[in-house]
PAPA-549980 format. One record per residue: residue in one letter; x, y, z of N, C-alpha, C in turn. Coordinates in steps of 0.1 Angstrom, whole numbers, padded with zeros to 4 digits, always signed. Atoms other than C-alpha are relative to their C-alpha. Example, Ala and Ser with C-alpha at 12.3 -4.5 7.8 and 13.67 -1.06 7.14 Angstrom:
<recs>
a+0009-0012+0000+0123-0045+0078+0009+0012+0000;s-0009-0011+0000+0137-0011+0071-0008+0011+0008;
</recs>
This chain:
<recs>
m+0002+0007+0012+0020-0097-0276+0010-0011-0003;g-0011+0010+0001+0048-0122-0270-0004-0012-0006;y+0004+0013+0006+0027-0151-0282-0002+0001-0014;s+0001-0002+0015+0025-0137-0317+0010-0009-0007;g-0010+0008+0006+0057-0157-0324-0002-0015+0003;a+0002+0014-0002+0042-0190-0311-0010-0005-0010;r+0009+0006+0009+0021-0214-0330-0014+0005+0002;g+0013-0006-0001-0013-0199-0337+0001+0015+0000;g-0003-0015+0001+0001-0164-0333-0011+0008+0004;l+0010-0010-0003-0022-0135-0334-0014-0006+0001;d+0014+0006-0001-0053-0157-0339-0002-0006+0014;a+0002+0006-0013-0047-0175-0306-0002+0012+0010;i+0002-0012-0010-0044-0140-0288-0014+0005-0002;v+0014-0005+0002-0077-0128-0304-0010-0009+0006;a+0009+0010-0006-0094-0160-0294+0000+0000+0015;a+0000-0001-0015-0082-0158-0258-0007+0012+0005;e+0006-0012-0004-0094-0122-0256-0015-0001-0001;e+0015+0001+0002-0128-0132-0270-0006-0009+0010;l+0006+0008-0011-0132-0159-0244-0003+0008+0013;v+0002-0009-0011-0128-0132-0217-0013+0008-0002;r+0012-0008+0003-0154-0110-0233-0013-0008+0001;t+0012+0009+0000-0178-0139-0238-0004-0004+0015;a+0003+0004-0014-0175-0150-0201-0007+0012+0007;r+0005-0012-0008-0183-0114-0190-0014+0002-0005;d+0013-0003+0006-0213-0110-0214-0010-0010+0004;h+0010+0010-0002-0229-0143-0206+0002-0006+0015;a-0001+0005-0014-0222-0146-0168-0014-0003+0005;p+0013+0004-0005-0250-0162-0148-0005+0011+0009;v+0005-0011-0009-0252-0130-0126+0002+0013-0007;p-0001-0013+0006-0257-0094-0136+0014+0006+0002;w-0013-0008-0001-0226-0072-0143-0001+0010+0013;a+0000-0008-0011-0219-0055-0110+0003+0015-0003;s-0002-0015+0002-0222-0017-0110+0011+0005+0007;t-0011-0007-0007-0195+0007-0100-0004+0003+0014;e+0005-0003-0013-0216+0017-0070+0000-0012+0009;q+0001+0012-0007-0221-0018-0059+0015-0005+0005;i-0014+0004-0003-0183-0026-0060+0006+0010+0010;t-0004-0009-0009-0175+0006-0042-0006-0002+0014;g+0007+0002-0013-0200-0001-0015+0003-0013+0007;r-0001+0013-0005-0195-0038-0011+0015-0005+0001;f-0014+0005+0000-0158-0042-0018+0009+0013+0002;r-0007-0012-0003-0145-0009-0003+0015-0001+0002;l-0015+0001-0003-0112-0022+0010+0008-0004-0011;a-0007+0004+0012-0103-0038-0023+0001+0012-0009;v-0001-0013+0008-0111-0005-0041+0010+0009+0006;d-0010-0009-0006-0090+0014-0016+0014-0005-0002;r-0013+0006+0003-0061-0010-0021+0004+0003-0014;v-0003-0003+0014-0063-0006-0059+0004+0015-0001;m-0004-0014+0001-0062+0032-0055+0013+0003+0006;g-0013-0002-0006-0032+0031-0032+0011-0006-0008;e-0010+0007+0009-0012+0007-0054+0001+0006-0014;a+0000-0007+0013-0021+0026-0085+0005+0014+0001;g-0005-0014-0002-0013+0060-0070-0010+0010-0007;l+0010-0009+0006-0046+0076-0082-0012-0002+0009;y+0012+0000-0009-0074+0086-0058-0012+0002-0009;d+0013+0000+0008-0106+0078-0078-0007-0013+0002;e+0007+0012-0004-0130+0054-0063-0007-0007-0012;a+0007+0005+0011-0151+0050-0095+0009-0007-0010;t-0010+0006+0009-0121+0043-0117+0006-0013+0006;s-0006+0012-0006-0106+0018-0093-0011-0011+0001;a+0011+0010+0000-0140+0000-0089-0002-0006-0015;a+0002+0005+0013-0143-0002-0127+0012-0009-0004;a-0011+0008+0003-0108-0016-0130+0000-0013+0008;f+0001+0012-0008-0114-0041-0102-0010-0010-0007;r+0010+0008+0007-0145-0053-0121+0006-0006-0013;q-0006+0004+0012-0126-0055-0154+0010-0011+0002;a-0010+0010-0004-0098-0074-0137-0005-0013+0007;e+0008+0012-0006-0124-0099-0123+0006-0003+0014;g-0004+0001-0013-0112-0092-0088+0015-0001+0002;d-0015+0002-0002-0074-0094-0094+0005+0015+0003;a-0004-0014-0004-0062-0063-0074+0012+0005-0007;l-0012-0005+0007-0028-0062-0090-0002+0003-0014;e+0004-0003+0014-0042-0063-0125-0008+0013+0000;a+0008-0012+0000-0067-0036-0115+0009+0012+0002;a-0009-0011-0002-0039-0014-0102+0008+0003-0013;h-0007-0001+0012-0021-0020-0135-0009+0008-0010;l+0009-0007+0009-0052-0008-0154-0001+0015+0004;v+0002-0014-0004-0056+0023-0133+0013+0008-0002;r-0012-0008+0004-0019+0033-0137+0001+0003-0014;a+0000-0003+0014-0022+0029-0174-0009+0011-0004;y+0010-0011+0002-0053+0051-0173+0006+0013+0006;r-0006-0012-0006-0035+0076-0150+0010+0007-0009;s-0011-0006+0009-0007+0081-0175-0006+0008-0012;t+0007-0008+0011-0033+0095-0200-0006+0012+0005;l+0007-0011-0005-0046+0121-0177+0009+0013+0000;p-0008-0013+0000-0034+0158-0180+0002+0004+0015;r-0003-0005-0014-0017+0172-0149-0003+0015+0000;l+0005-0014+0001-0037+0204-0145+0006+0008+0011;a-0005-0008-0012-0023+0215-0111+0007-0009+0009;v-0007+0007-0011-0002+0205-0082-0006+0004+0013;s+0007-0003-0012-0020+0203-0049+0010+0006+0010;e-0008-0006-0011-0008+0223-0019+0003-0010+0011;p-0002+0009-0011+0008+0206+0010-0011+0001+0010;v+0011+0000-0009-0017+0195+0035+0006-0005+0014;d-0005+0004-0013-0012+0192+0073-0008-0012+0005;p+0008+0012-0005-0022+0157+0086-0008+0003+0012;d+0008-0004-0012-0035+0174+0118-0014+0005-0005;e+0013-0004+0004-0064+0186+0096-0009-0012-0003;l+0008+0012+0003-0076+0150+0092-0012-0001+0009;l+0013+0002-0007-0113+0146+0100-0001-0015+0002;i-0002+0013-0004-0111+0113+0118-0013-0008-0001;l+0010+0010+0000-0134+0083+0110+0003-0011+0009;r-0004+0012-0009-0114+0058+0130+0013+0004+0006;r-0013-0003-0007-0086+0063+0156+0001-0010+0012;i-0003+0009-0011-0070+0038+0179+0014+0003+0004;v-0013-0003-0005-0041+0044+0202+0005-0012+0009;p-0004+0013-0007-0026+0010+0212+0010+0003+0012;a-0011-0002-0009+0003+0026+0232-0005+0007+0013;f+0004-0008-0012-0018+0046+0257-0015-0003+0003;r+0014+0004-0004-0049+0037+0277-0010+0012-0001;q+0008-0011+0000-0063+0072+0280+0006+0012-0007;p-0007-0011+0008-0050+0094+0251-0009+0012+0000;d+0008-0012+0002-0061+0130+0245-0010-0003-0012;g+0010+0002+0011-0094+0127+0225-0005-0015+0002;p+0006+0013-0001-0115+0096+0220+0007-0011-0007;q-0003+0012+0008-0107+0061+0209-0012-0003-0009;l+0011+0002+0009-0129+0057+0178+0003-0012-0008;l-0001+0013+0008-0132+0021+0166-0004+0001-0014;g+0005-0001+0014-0151+0030+0136-0005-0012-0006;r+0005+0011+0007-0160+0005+0110+0011-0011-0001;t-0011+0009+0000-0138-0025+0117-0005-0014+0004;t+0002+0014-0005-0139-0063+0122+0011-0006+0008;d-0012+0004-0008-0108-0063+0143-0004-0008+0013;y+0004+0007-0013-0128-0076+0174-0011-0010-0003;t+0011+0010+0004-0152-0099+0155+0006-0014-0003;g-0005+0014+0003-0148-0137+0154+0000-0002-0015;r-0001+0003+0014-0137-0149+0120-0009-0012-0003;l+0010+0010+0003-0169-0169+0114-0007+0003-0014;l+0006-0003+0013-0181-0173+0078-0014+0000+0000;d+0015-0001+0001-0216-0161+0071-0003-0004-0014;k+0003+0005+0013-0228-0182+0042-0015+0003-0004;s+0014-0003+0004-0264-0167+0042+0000+0009-0011;e+0002-0009+0012-0275-0150+0011-0013+0008+0001;r+0013-0006-0001-0307-0134+0025+0002+0015-0004;e+0000-0014+0004-0316-0100+0012-0001+0009+0013;r+0000-0009-0012-0309-0072+0037-0007+0013-0004;s+0008-0012+0005-0337-0048+0026-0001+0011+0010;d+0001-0010-0010-0337-0030+0059+0012+0009+0002;r-0012-0008-0001-0302-0016+0054+0000+0010-0011;p-0001-0010+0010-0295+0016+0035+0009-0004-0012;p-0008+0003+0012-0281+0013-0001+0014+0006+0002;a-0014-0004-0001-0244+0017-0006+0002+0015-0003;s-0001-0014+0004-0249+0051-0022-0003+0009+0011;e+0003-0009-0011-0261+0065+0011+0011-0001+0011;l-0010+0001-0010-0230+0055+0030+0010+0012-0003;s-0009-0012+0001-0204+0083+0036+0014-0005-0004;n-0014+0004+0004-0174+0072+0015+0005-0013+0006;g-0005+0013-0006-0174+0037+0029+0004+0001+0015;s-0005-0001-0014-0170+0049+0065-0011-0004+0010;h+0009+0004-0010-0202+0048+0086-0014+0002-0006;p+0014-0003+0004-0240+0045+0080-0004+0013+0006;p+0005-0012-0005-0259+0077+0084-0004+0000+0014;a+0004+0000-0014-0274+0066+0117+0011+0001+0010;v-0011+0000-0009-0240+0062+0132+0006+0014+0000;e-0006-0014+0000-0227+0096+0120-0009+0010+0006;r+0008-0010-0007-0257+0114+0134+0002-0001+0015;n-0003+0001-0014-0246+0102+0168+0012+0007+0005;g-0011-0008-0004-0221+0130+0172+0012-0002-0008;s-0012+0001+0008-0197+0120+0145-0002+0004-0015;g+0002-0004+0014-0212+0134+0113+0006+0013-0004;p-0007-0012+0004-0201+0163+0092-0004+0012+0008;g+0004-0011-0008-0221+0187+0113+0005+0001+0014;n-0005+0001-0014-0204+0177+0145+0014-0005+0000;e-0014+0004+0002-0166+0177+0142+0007+0000+0014;q-0007+0000-0012-0159+0180+0179+0005-0014+0004;g-0006+0013-0003-0135+0153+0189+0005-0007-0012;r-0004+0007+0012-0128+0144+0153+0014+0005-0005;r-0014-0004+0003-0094+0162+0152+0007+0000+0014;p-0007+0000-0014-0078+0151+0186+0015+0002-0001;r-0015-0002-0001-0043+0158+0197+0007-0013-0003;r-0008+0013+0003-0017+0133+0185+0006-0005+0013;f-0007+0006-0011-0002+0109+0209+0015+0004+0000;l-0014-0004+0002+0032+0118+0194+0003+0014+0007;d-0002-0013-0006+0027+0154+0207+0003-0002+0015;l-0003+0003-0014+0026+0140+0243+0014-0004+0001;l-0014+0004-0001+0059+0122+0237+0010+0011-0003;r-0009-0011+0003+0075+0153+0223+0000+0010+0012;e+0000-0009-0011+0064+0174+0253+0008-0006+0012;l-0008+0007-0010+0079+0147+0276+0015-0001-0004;d-0014+0002+0005+0111+0149+0255+0004-0015-0001;l-0002+0014+0001+0108+0112+0248+0001-0004-0015;a+0001+0004+0014+0107+0112+0210+0012+0008-0008;v-0009-0007+0009+0135+0120+0185-0008+0008-0010;d+0007-0009+0009+0123+0149+0164+0007+0001-0014;h-0006+0001+0013+0129+0143+0127-0005+0012-0009;r+0006-0011+0009+0110+0174+0115+0011+0009-0005;r-0010-0010+0004+0142+0194+0112+0010-0008-0010;d-0010+0007+0009+0161+0166+0092-0005+0001-0014;t+0005-0003+0014+0152+0182+0058+0012+0005-0008;t-0011-0006+0007+0187+0193+0047+0002-0007-0014;d-0002+0008+0012+0190+0165+0021-0014-0004-0007;d+0014+0003+0006+0152+0163+0013-0009+0012+0002;p+0008-0012-0002+0138+0198+0011-0014-0001-0006;d+0013+0001+0007+0110+0190-0013-0004-0015-0003;p+0004+0014+0003+0090+0157-0017+0004-0005-0014;v-0004+0006+0012+0103+0135-0044-0012-0006-0007;d+0012+0005+0008+0077+0127-0072+0005-0013-0006;v-0005+0013+0005+0084+0090-0078-0007-0003-0013;t+0007+0003+0013+0059+0090-0107+0007+0007-0012;r-0008-0007+0010+0083+0114-0126+0015-0005+0000;t-0014+0004-0001+0117+0103-0113+0001-0013+0008;a-0001+0013-0007+0125+0067-0104+0009+0001+0012;a-0007-0001-0013+0137+0063-0068+0010-0011+0000;r-0011+0010+0000+0171+0046-0066+0008+0003+0013;p-0009-0003-0012+0193+0041-0035+0013+0006-0003;p+0006-0005-0012+0205+0060-0018-0011+0011-0003;a+0011-0009+0003+0172+0079-0017-0004+0008+0012;p+0006-0007-0011+0157+0106+0005-0011-0006+0006;r+0011+0006-0007+0131+0097+0030-0013+0001-0007;s+0013-0003+0007+0103+0113+0010-0002-0010-0012;a+0001+0009+0011+0111+0090-0020-0003-0014+0005;t+0003+0013-0006+0111+0059+0002-0014-0001+0005;l+0014+0000-0005+0078+0068+0018-0010+0000-0012;a+0009+0000+0012+0062+0076-0016+0001-0014-0007;a-0001+0013+0006+0075+0043-0030-0008-0010+0008;m+0007+0009-0009+0060+0024+0000-0015+0003-0001;a+0014-0004+0001+0027+0043-0004-0006-0007-0012;r+0005+0006+0012+0024+0028-0039+0004-0015-0001;a-0005+0014+0001+0039-0006-0031-0011-0010+0002;e+0009+0011-0001+0021-0039-0032-0002-0003+0016;t+0002+0001-0014+0005-0044+0003+0007-0012+0006;g-0005+0012-0004+0015-0080+0007+0015+0000+0000;a-0015-0001+0001+0051-0072-0003+0005+0007+0012;l-0004-0008-0011+0054-0046+0024-0002-0008+0013;v+0002+0008-0012+0039-0068+0051+0010-0011+0001;a-0009+0010+0000+0062-0096+0042+0015+0006+0003;l-0013-0006-0002+0093-0073+0042+0000+0005+0015;w+0001-0005-0014+0082-0058+0076+0002-0013+0009;y-0001+0012-0009+0078-0093+0091+0015-0006+0000;r-0013+0004+0001+0112-0103+0078+0010+0009+0007;s-0009-0010-0006+0128-0071+0092+0000-0002+0016;i+0000+0001-0015+0117-0079+0128+0003-0014+0005;l-0003+0014-0005+0122-0117+0129+0012-0005-0007;g-0012+0005+0007+0153-0120+0107+0012-0003+0009;p-0012+0003-0007+0186-0135+0119+0012+0009-0002;d-0011-0008+0003+0206-0106+0107+0003+0011+0010;g-0003-0009-0011+0207-0087+0140-0009+0012+0000;n+0009-0011+0000+0178-0063+0131-0012-0003+0008;l+0011+0004-0008+0155-0079+0156-0004+0012+0009;h+0004-0011-0008+0135-0051+0172-0015+0001+0002;e+0014+0000-0003+0102-0045+0189-0006+0014-0002;v+0007-0012+0004+0078-0019+0177-0014+0001+0006;t+0013-0002-0006+0048-0004+0194-0007+0011-0009;l+0008-0010+0008+0020+0014+0174-0004+0012+0010;g+0004-0011-0007+0015+0049+0187-0014+0004-0003;e+0014-0004+0004-0016+0057+0167-0003-0005-0014;v+0005+0004+0014-0036+0045+0137-0012+0008-0003;r+0012-0008+0003-0060+0069+0120-0005-0003-0014;h+0006+0000+0013-0084+0068+0091-0010+0011-0001;g+0010-0012+0001-0102+0099+0079+0002+0007-0013;r+0001-0008+0013-0106+0126+0053+0009+0012+0002;l-0008-0011+0001-0081+0153+0043-0005+0009-0011;p+0003-0009+0011-0088+0184+0023+0009+0001-0012;l-0008-0002+0012-0075+0188-0013+0000+0014-0004;r-0001-0014+0004-0063+0223-0021+0009+0002-0011;v-0009-0004+0011-0049+0239-0052-0001+0015+0000;v-0001-0014+0001-0039+0274-0060-0010+0005-0011;h+0010-0005+0010-0067+0294-0078+0008+0007-0011;p-0008-0006+0010-0054+0304-0112-0001+0015-0002;h+0002-0014+0002-0068+0339-0110+0004+0008+0013;t-0002-0007-0012-0066+0349-0073+0014-0003+0007;g-0013+0005-0006-0034+0329-0064-0002-0005+0014;n+0003+0005-0014-0051+0318-0031-0003-0014-0001;p+0003+0014+0000-0054+0282-0021-0015-0002+0001;v+0014+0002+0000-0089+0268-0027-0002-0015+0002;t+0004+0014-0003-0104+0236-0013-0009-0005-0011;v+0008+0005+0011-0117+0215-0043-0006-0013+0003;g+0005+0013-0003-0124+0183-0026+0006-0006+0013;e-0006+0006-0011-0113+0158+0000+0003-0015-0004;f-0003+0014+0003-0098+0123+0000+0003-0007+0014;r-0002+0008-0012-0095+0095+0026+0014-0006+0000;v-0014+0006-0001-0062+0083+0039+0000-0008+0013;t-0003+0007-0013-0049+0059+0066+0014+0004+0004;e-0013-0005-0005-0021+0072+0088+0004-0007+0012;t-0005+0008-0011+0001+0054+0113+0013+0006+0005;e-0012-0004-0006+0028+0064+0137+0005-0012+0009;a-0005+0012-0008+0050+0036+0151+0012+0005+0009;i-0010-0004-0011+0073+0039+0182+0009-0011+0002;e-0010+0010-0002+0105+0020+0186+0011+0004+0010;d-0010-0003-0010+0129+0018+0215+0014+0000-0006;l-0013-0001+0005+0164+0030+0206+0010-0006+0010;d-0009+0007-0009+0191+0007+0220+0014-0002-0007;g-0013+0001+0007+0220+0010+0195+0011+0008+0008;a-0012-0007-0007+0255+0020+0207+0001+0014-0004;d-0001-0013+0004+0254+0052+0187-0013+0007-0001;e+0013-0006+0000+0217+0060+0193-0003+0007+0013;d+0004-0007-0012+0199+0082+0217-0009-0009+0009;r+0007+0010-0008+0189+0056+0243-0010+0006+0009;g+0010-0007-0009+0169+0082+0263-0012+0004-0007;r+0012-0003+0008+0143+0086+0235-0004-0011-0009;f+0006+0010+0010+0121+0067+0212+0002+0006-0014;d+0001-0004+0014+0123+0068+0174-0015-0002-0005;v+0014+0000+0005+0091+0074+0155-0001-0002-0015;g+0001+0001+0013+0082+0061+0121-0015+0003-0005;y+0013-0006+0005+0054+0073+0098-0004-0007-0013;g+0006+0006+0012+0031+0058+0072-0013+0007-0004;l+0012-0006+0005+0004+0073+0051-0004-0005-0014;c+0003+0006+0014-0015+0058+0021-0015+0004-0003;f+0014-0002+0005-0047+0063+0001-0010-0010+0006;g+0011+0009-0004-0080+0049+0014+0001-0006+0014;h-0001+0007-0013-0085+0025+0043+0008-0013-0002;n-0009+0011+0001-0056+0002+0043+0010+0000+0011;e-0008-0001-0012-0042-0002+0078+0012-0009-0001;r-0012+0008+0002-0019-0031+0069+0011+0007-0006;k-0011-0006+0007+0001-0011+0045+0005+0012+0008;a-0005-0011-0007+0002+0020+0067+0008-0004+0012;i-0008+0005-0011+0014+0000+0097+0014-0005-0004;a-0014+0005+0005+0041-0018+0077+0009+0012-0004;m-0008-0012+0003+0052+0016+0063+0006+0006+0011;a-0005-0007-0012+0056+0032+0096+0011-0008+0006;n-0010+0009-0006+0076+0002+0109+0013+0000-0009;l-0011+0000+0010+0098+0000+0078+0007+0013-0001;d-0007-0013+0000+0104+0037+0079+0010+0001+0011;i-0010+0001-0011+0121+0032+0113+0012-0009-0004;a-0011+0010+0004+0140+0001+0101+0009+0005-0010;n-0008-0005+0011+0152+0018+0070+0009+0011+0005;r-0009-0011-0006+0165+0048+0090+0011-0006+0008;r-0010+0006-0010+0183+0026+0115+0010-0010-0008;f-0008+0011+0006+0196-0002+0092+0000+0000-0015;g+0001+0000+0015+0187+0006+0055+0012+0003-0006;r-0012-0005+0007+0218+0025+0046+0012-0009+0002;s-0012+0009-0001+0241-0002+0059-0004-0014-0004;g+0004+0014+0004+0221-0032+0045-0009+0001-0012;p+0007+0001+0012+0199-0043+0017-0015+0006+0001;l+0014-0003-0003+0166-0030+0032-0005+0011-0010;e+0005-0011+0008+0164+0003+0013-0001-0005-0015;q+0000+0006+0013+0172-0015-0020-0013-0008-0002;l+0012+0009+0000+0144-0040-0013-0013+0009-0001;l+0012-0009+0000+0119-0012-0005-0002+0007-0013;l+0001-0008+0012+0127+0008-0036-0001-0008-0013;l-0001+0008+0013+0132-0020-0062-0008-0012-0001;t+0007+0013+0000+0112-0050-0052-0015+0000+0005;t+0013+0000-0006+0080-0039-0035-0011+0005-0009;d+0011-0005+0010+0062-0023-0065-0006-0012-0007;g+0007+0011+0005+0035-0047-0075+0001-0002-0015;l+0000+0001+0015+0036-0038-0112+0014-0005-0005;d-0013+0004+0004+0074-0043-0114+0002-0014+0002;s-0002+0014-0004+0076-0076-0095-0010-0009-0007;g+0010+0008+0007+0043-0089-0109+0002-0001-0015;g-0002+0001+0014+0052-0080-0144+0011-0009-0004;f-0011+0009+0003+0085-0098-0143-0005-0015+0002;l+0005+0014-0003+0067-0129-0128-0009-0004-0013;e+0010+0003+0011+0039-0127-0155+0007-0003-0013;h-0006+0002+0013+0063-0125-0184+0006-0014-0001;l-0005+0014+0001+0075-0160-0175-0010-0009-0008;k+0010+0008+0007+0042-0172-0191+0002+0002-0016;l-0002-0003+0014+0054-0158-0225+0010-0011-0006;p-0009+0010+0005+0073-0181-0249+0015+0003+0003;h-0014+0000-0002+0109-0188-0239+0007-0012-0007;y-0004+0011+0007+0116-0214-0265+0016+0001-0003;v-0014-0001+0004+0150-0201-0277+0009+0000+0013;t-0008+0000-0013+0163-0195-0241+0001-0014+0005;f+0000+0013-0006+0153-0229-0229+0008-0010-0009;r-0007+0009+0009+0166-0246-0261+0015+0002+0001;s-0015-0002-0002+0201-0230-0255+0004-0007+0013;m-0004+0007-0013+0201-0244-0219+0000-0015-0002;v+0000+0015+0002+0191-0279-0232+0013-0003-0008;e-0012+0004+0008+0220-0278-0258+0013+0001+0009;r-0012+0000-0009+0245-0268-0231+0000-0013+0009;k+0000+0012-0009+0234-0297-0209+0004-0012-0009;q-0003+0012+0008+0236-0321-0238+0015+0000-0004;s-0014-0001+0003+0271-0308-0247+0009-0005+0011;l-0007+0005-0011+0283-0314-0212-0001-0015+0002;q+0002+0015-0002+0269-0349-0211+0008-0007-0011;a-0009+0006+0011+0286-0356-0245+0015+0000+0003;a-0014-0001-0004+0319-0344-0232+0003-0007+0013;g-0003+0007-0013+0316-0364-0200+0003+0009+0011;d-0004-0010-0010+0319-0333-0179-0013+0002+0008;p+0012-0003-0008+0293-0333-0151-0001+0014+0006;g+0001-0014-0006+0301-0297-0141+0007+0000+0013;p-0007-0001-0012+0316-0284-0110-0006-0008+0011;v+0005+0009-0011+0313-0307-0080-0001+0009+0013;r+0003-0008-0012+0297-0290-0049+0005-0008+0012;q-0005+0006-0012+0316-0297-0017-0011-0001+0011;s+0011+0002-0010+0293-0312+0009+0006+0003+0014;e-0003-0003-0014+0293-0300+0045+0000-0012+0009;p+0000+0011-0009+0302-0324+0073-0014+0000+0007;i+0013+0001-0006+0271-0337+0089-0002+0008+0013;g+0000-0007-0013+0279-0322+0123-0002+0016-0002;r+0001-0014+0002+0280-0287+0107-0011+0004-0009;a+0011-0003+0009+0250-0290+0084-0011+0008+0006;c+0011-0008-0007+0227-0275+0110+0004+0014+0003;
</recs>
């Protein structure tokens, strides 16, 4: 409500909000249903769920619709909604090996244990725009799809709920461990015995690994990708090559403790994307006879985020504590934090800017141009 102090005040705010409602009510096309958005814009819905930190497809679809396609605004709406929900229980830890796979690729190995499952992807399709608007009446409606994964006809060909053989293959990382080629971080829990809940406690550097991974899981996808790209191409000596060990997308069970029996009970399932990245260790104080392994896991189907997470997990372990990477991961990649600061620039800043103008005018009146910046010699400017 920062504009209440501007000319027009509250009346201008009410009129602006009325414009939004009028545009929605009198749009030339019907209001898209939640099922349509979930079925047709599944990746956007999954991104909103991940950045909001709430696994609820219907709620994320409704927020995406209300935000008119703005994924960051939709995540903001869902986080605000999430803050009103009661916390009825805490789920039990789940083993990622229980993942019922819908898609699995192993870029690092030609013949891994278990199948390569390409799943529903456009990775191998030419980027040609299809501008046709013909009705596809021969295709099943979105409500018949299995959580945005595969049409029923595909799932009946050996990959449906009734046939789980090959849907829980052995990890590629297990092979590296058997060959004693991977650093095993499973025992490195002395300073991080329990996962940090970043929704209750703000993560600040230095932070345990669980806090960094949780922060990245809720981070803005584009921010993570940009930071990953900077970490491998930067001139700061952190140039390193990473190989993807495995990328998975599938369903995990959700379990809680029964309030009467005290036994864990499966109450549902949720989809996640999981990635393991492999990096060659070549530092002077590193184990050069083994590879390091990074991990990423996020809600829904969002391979860009999971891949960036896994790579940044390695980079943060190798270079984060001695550089600014950990601070960037924890403090600048949250979309609501960074986006909110950017958005606030649209609010009135009359007083601030007026004081800046008066300082400039005072300097001009005093004949003081300010500190003179020393110029570099032309030969050294490059």
